[in-house]
C-alpha positions, 0 to 999 in steps of 0.5 A: 546714341540719342536722348542728348539735350541742350539748352541754348540762348535761343531755345533748346534741342533734343537728339531723337536718333543718332545713326552713322548716316543720319541724325534727327533732332527736335528743335524748339525756338523761343518767340523772338529768337533765332539761330545763328546764320550758318552753314555746314560742309559735311551734311544737308538738313531737312526741316519739318515745322510741327508748331508755330510760325517763323522765317527761314533764311536760306542763302539770303532768301526769306521763306515764311514757315508754319506748321506743316511747312518743310524746308530743304537745306543743301550741304553748304547752303547758308541758313537760319530760322527765326521765330516770328510768332508768340508761341514756341516754334518747333521743328524736326531736323533730319541731318544727312551726310557723313558727319554731324558734329557741332564743329561742322557749324560755320557761323556767319552771323550770331545774336549771341557772339558766337560768329567767326 
């Protein structure tokens, strides 16, 4: 199944491909917003930035990103992305692993009260 879309307080995502061993999403983060600081126990992720600028926090290390940047998020790594620019930050996320459900998200910090 692909084509799933969801609006979130930080922006939106769309599932482009959903296969048994991988899932691909386009994620759009609004200026000044960030996703929760989170980890996954059953998947890794690869992020490729196609538009905008931001900062990825990966296990407490800050990495500046812009169009053309790529970040690998290992299974179990704590991570988040923040849009530090004036336009939408757009990236493609490729998830790889055995399970891709939203219940595999452990939120460590969250700007919208979803941690814990």
